[in-house]
C-alpha positions, 0 to 999 in steps of 0.5 A, a space after each residue: 511514546 509516539 509523537 503522533 504529530 510528527 508521524 505524518 512526515 514519515 508517510 510523505 513518501 512512497 508507501 510500498 505494498 510488499 509482496 507475499 509469495 506462496 509456494 507453487 503446489 501447497 500455496 504455503 507462505 514462501 518465507 525465504 521469498 518474503 525475506 528476499 523481497 523485503 531485502 530488495 525494498 530495503 536495498 533500494 532505499 524504501 522508506 515505508 513498507 506495508 505488509 498485509 496490504 491488498 496487493 500482499 493478499 491480506 484477505 487470503 491469509 488466516 489471522 495467525 498468518 497475518 500476525 506471522 507476516 507482520 512479525 517477520 517483516 518487522 524483524 527483517 526491516 529491523 528499524 531500517 524503514 517504517 512498517 505499517 501493518 495491515 489489519 482488518 476483518 471484524 472490529 475485534 479481529 482488527 484490534 487483535 491484529 493491531 495489538 499483535 503488530 504493536 507488540 511485535 514492533 510495527 510502527 503503525 497500522 493500516 486499517 482496511 476498509 470493511 468488506 462487509 456487504 452492508 455498510 453505512 457512514 456512521 457504521 464506518 466511523 464507529 468501526 475505524 474509531 474503535 480500532 484507532 482508539 484501542 491501539 497505542 501506535 498510530 493508524 492509517 485508514 484505507 478508504 476505497 468505497 466510493 459509495 461511502 461519504 467523505 464525511 466519514 474521514 472528516 468526522 475522524 480527522 481530529 483523532 490524534 492517533 489517526 495520522 494518514 489516509 490512503 485514499 483510493 477513490 479515483 475522483 480528483 475533484 472529490 479528494 481535492 475538496 476533502 483535503 482543502 476542507 480538512 484543517 491542517 492542524 489535524 496533521 493527516 498524511 493524505 496518500 494516493 492509494 492507487 499507485 503511480 497511475 493516479 499519483 501525479 493527479 492526486 499530488 496536485 490535489 494535495 497528497 504527500 505520497 503514494 502507494 506502490 506495487 511497482 516499487 517491488 520490481 522497479 523502485 527507481 521508476 517509482 522514486 523518479 516520480 517521487 523526486 520529480 514531485 518533490 522538486 516541482 519537476 513536472 516534465 520528469 514526473 510525467 515521463 515517469 508516469 508514462 513509463 509506469 502506465 502500461 504496467 499499471 494499466 495491465 494491473 487494472 485489467 479485468 476490473 483490477 483482477 490482475 492487480 497482484 498477479 502482474 507484479 508476481 509474474 514480473 518478479 518471476 520473469 526478473 528472477 525474483 520470487 513472486 510465487 503464485 497467488 492464492 484464490 480467488 486470484 488466478 494465474 496470469 493468462 499467456 497473452 498477459 504474460 507476453 505483455 509483462 515481458 514486453 514491458 520489462 523489455 522497455 524498462 531501463 534498470 541501469 540505476 537500480 540496486 539488485 
């Protein structure tokens, strides 16, 4: 039986969005690459791993592929970290994916915000609530549309099986107000959903962890930021932020179009298996590849497990 009240504490850390490599020509899933990438995260003491996140190219996958990815990641992790499986699409499909994740041993699901072009606050409440209540394992909501009201989260916050919110609207006063107005007894783990660039600002607003793509290539830098936050060492926190900033800004280029492919290119340049992206993500241009190389050149990997 899941202790939903205590599950929040498991999310109070770096939430790693795991990368999913594809073969160059066929663009089939590169399963050996996935194995190596998950083992890299585990070897570097990653506590929460999220397969089928946006940076894991969830929306390029078929439903069966998404199920396979979750199953494989759960098997690879084998209890060494908390697995939070991304689910989404329609209500029924999200529930189908969630039940499959549950059966395969995932610890939790992350419900993607619907990509439907027409969405209302009450429609969003109903969407998330139906999925949360249909599953036995706990849920995290991925909230990223600034046009949706935070009232959606306020209305859902009392649900026992809602244990976290990955908040990805970069509005610090907004999330500060939301966190301060949400009763502490609801036990929501508020997570900065926009990685290291925004994590320090969200930390002071009251978040307890942050998502990361950087952790797939330079976990020590992400962990330095987390340690500094926990220790109240603001100088070290801002130093880690400065070191991550160029990487995160390159990912944000072209209205976040580079989000996935910068990480994949970095992995390739480091001798890892990043693979190619699937459409509609395109390959990194030559100028941005050179910028990746310059960023890597400036990193210190001396404390990292390879």
